[in-house]
C-alpha positions in Angstrom: -23.2 104.9 4.4 -21.7 107.2 1.9 -20.1 106.1 -0.9 -16.5 106.6 -1.7 -16.8 110.1 -3.8 -18.5 111.7 -0.9 -16.6 110.4 1.8 -13.9 111.9 -0.3 -15.5 114.8 -0.8 -16.1 115.3 3.0 -12.6 115.3 3.6 -11.9 117.6 1.2 -14.3 120.4 1.9 -13.1 120.3 5.6 -9.5 121.3 3.9 -11.2 123.9 1.8 -9.8 122.0 -0.9 -11.7 121.2 -4.6 -14.2 118.2 -4.6 -14.1 115.5 -7.0 -17.7 114.5 -9.7 -18.5 112.0 -10.4 -17.0 112.7 -13.9 -13.3 113.5 -12.7 -13.6 110.6 -10.0 -10.9 108.4 -12.1 -9.1 111.2 -13.1 -8.1 112.6 -9.7 -4.8 114.6 -8.8 -2.5 115.9 -6.2 -4.0 115.7 -2.8 -7.2 114.6 -4.1 -5.1 111.2 -4.8 -4.1 111.3 -1.9 -7.9 111.5 0.0 -8.7 108.6 -1.8 -6.1 106.7 -1.1 -6.2 107.9 2.7 -10.1 107.3 3.2 -9.0 103.7 2.2 -6.5 103.5 4.8 -8.9 105.1 7.6 -11.5 102.1 6.8 -8.7 99.9 7.0 -7.9 101.0 10.5 -11.2 100.8 11.5 -12.1 97.0 10.3 -8.5 96.2 12.2 -9.3 98.2 15.2 -11.4 95.2 16.5 -11.4 91.5 15.9 -15.4 91.5 15.5 -17.0 94.1 14.3 -20.8 93.2 13.7 -21.0 94.8 10.7 -18.0 92.9 9.2 -19.9 89.6 10.1 -20.5 87.4 7.4 -21.2 83.6 6.6 -20.8 80.6 3.9 -21.4 77.4 3.3 -18.9 74.7 1.8 -19.8 71.5 0.1 -17.2 68.4 1.0 -16.4 66.2 -1.1 -15.7 62.2 -0.7 -12.3 61.7 1.2 -11.3 65.4 1.1 -11.1 66.5 5.0 -10.1 70.4 4.9 -11.0 72.6 2.8 -9.8 76.5 2.1 -11.8 79.2 4.3 -13.6 82.3 2.5 -11.3 84.8 0.6 -11.0 87.7 2.7 -11.5 86.1 6.3 -10.4 87.8 9.2 -11.2 85.3 12.0 -13.7 82.4 11.6 -16.0 81.9 14.4 -15.7 78.1 15.5 -18.8 77.8 17.8 -20.7 78.0 14.2 -19.7 75.4 12.1 -22.7 72.9 11.6 -23.0 70.4 9.0 -26.9 70.5 6.9 -28.0 67.0 5.8 -31.3 67.1 3.8 -32.5 70.2 3.9 -33.8 70.1 7.5 -31.6 67.6 9.5 -28.7 70.1 11.2 -25.4 68.4 12.7 -22.8 70.4 15.0 -19.8 70.3 14.6 -17.9 71.2 18.0 -14.7 72.8 17.2 -11.0 70.5 18.5 -7.8 72.6 18.3 -5.4 71.3 15.3 -2.7 69.9 18.6 -5.5 67.9 19.4 -7.0 66.8 15.9 -3.1 65.9 15.2 -2.3 63.7 18.3 -6.2 62.0 18.6 -7.0 61.7 15.3 -4.0 62.4 12.1 -3.0 58.8 12.1 -6.3 57.6 11.3 -8.0 60.1 8.9 -4.8 60.0 6.4 -4.4 56.0 6.8 -4.2 55.5 2.5 -4.9 51.9 3.1 -8.5 51.9 3.7 -11.9 54.1 3.3 -13.3 53.1 6.5 -12.1 56.4 8.5 -14.4 57.8 6.2 -17.9 59.2 7.7 -19.9 61.9 8.6 -17.7 64.5 10.0 -17.9 64.8 13.9 -15.6 67.8 15.0 -14.1 70.9 12.8 -10.4 72.1 13.4 -8.5 75.4 11.8 -5.1 74.2 10.3 -2.2 76.4 10.1 -2.2 77.3 6.7 -5.9 79.4 6.3 -7.6 76.0 5.9 -10.9 74.5 8.1 -10.6 70.6 8.0 -13.2 67.9 9.1 -12.7 64.4 10.8 -13.8 62.1 10.4 -13.1 62.7 6.9 -16.5 63.1 5.0 -17.2 59.8 3.0 -19.8 61.8 0.8 -21.0 65.3 0.0 -22.6 67.5 2.8 -22.7 71.1 3.4 -20.8 72.6 5.9 -21.7 76.1 7.6 -19.9 78.3 9.0 -19.7 82.3 10.7 -16.3 84.8 9.7 -15.6 88.3 9.5 -14.1 89.8 6.5 -11.6 92.1 6.1 -11.4 96.1 4.0 -11.2 95.3 0.2 -10.7 98.9 -0.8 -12.8 101.0 -2.3 -12.5 102.1 -6.2 -15.5 103.0 -8.0 -16.9 106.2 -7.0 -20.1 104.4 -5.9 -18.3 101.9 -3.8 -19.8 101.7 -0.2 -17.9 100.5 3.1 -19.6 97.8 5.5 -19.3 101.0 8.0 -22.9 101.7 9.0 -23.3 105.1 8.4 -23.2 106.7 11.8 -20.2 106.1 12.2 -18.5 108.0 8.7 -17.4 110.7 10.8 -14.7 108.4 12.0 -13.8 107.6 8.5 -13.5 111.2 7.9 -11.9 112.3 10.9 -8.8 109.7 10.2 -8.1 110.6 6.8 -8.3 114.5 8.1 -5.6 112.7 10.6 -3.6 111.2 7.6 -3.6 115.0 5.2 -2.3 117.2 8.5 0.4 114.1 8.6 1.1 114.5 5.0 1.5 118.3 5.5 3.2 118.2 8.6 1.0 120.1 10.6 1.5 118.1 14.1 -1.0 120.0 15.8 -3.9 119.5 13.3 -2.6 116.2 13.2 -2.3 115.0 16.8 -5.7 116.8 17.5 -7.7 114.2 14.5 -5.7 111.2 16.1 -7.2 112.4 19.7 -10.8 112.9 17.6 -10.7 109.1 16.2 -9.8 107.4 19.3 -12.9 108.9 21.0 -15.3 107.8 17.9 -13.8 104.0 17.7 -14.2 103.9 22.1 -18.1 105.1 20.9 -18.2 102.3 18.3 -16.7 99.7 20.7 -18.9 100.9 23.2 -22.3 101.1 20.8 -21.0 97.7 19.2 -19.1 95.9 20.8 -21.0 92.5 23.4 -18.3 90.8 24.9 -19.7 88.0 27.6 -19.1 88.1 30.5 -19.0 84.6 31.3 -16.9 80.7 30.4 -18.3 77.7 29.1 -16.7 74.2 28.6 -16.2 73.0 25.2 -14.6 69.5 26.3 -15.5 67.1 23.3 -14.2 64.5 24.9 -13.6 62.8 28.3 -9.9 62.9 27.1 -10.0 66.7 27.1 -9.4 69.1 29.9 -12.9 70.1 31.5 -13.7 73.8 30.9 -10.8 75.1 28.9 -11.6 77.6 26.5 -10.9 76.9 23.1 -8.5 79.6 20.8 -11.4 81.1 18.4 -9.4 82.8 15.9 -5.6 82.3 14.2 
């Protein structure tokens, strides 16, 4: 993928403006500084156009602590794939932890898990749930240290250094350029040019969706107990 400097210069060149160098990148002025801001804004627009762009996919692990049920989610996450949560024990023993909605956890398990008078409520976790304050929880409460893996999609972190590169695949860098040009034309109050560039950007985003987003055309049961509704689909994000 092109660097931050290269992306900015693609935009500046198309506008017939003076390009930046690695030597003066940090000391940009006027339209150059505006373009640097617009490139970051454009990348963020692309990243937020879909929840699950494949190039934003990542994964991480949590090491549990005995007696602690809930853990902060990875910094910079956008959404969590709750179908990918599994517990790793002894490096080779893997146990899937099915997802349950927070409401179901509250009704079925919270009273047991929060009982301060006993440690009998601690065991190897069976399920995962997402809280309303950006945490992932496990029930029963872990009784010892476990490694738990999950997958997620990232948000945009602004590019800063001239050599920084976005996570976007190289073949879609023209989408960043088109969106940045749109913002420059808006700044200059050039309605006709900004309308043209907005249309180009929308076409390129649609092309990315066709290329990258694979939506399943089936439904499956996510039932986790006899008391839950068979075939009900759970909310994957929060």
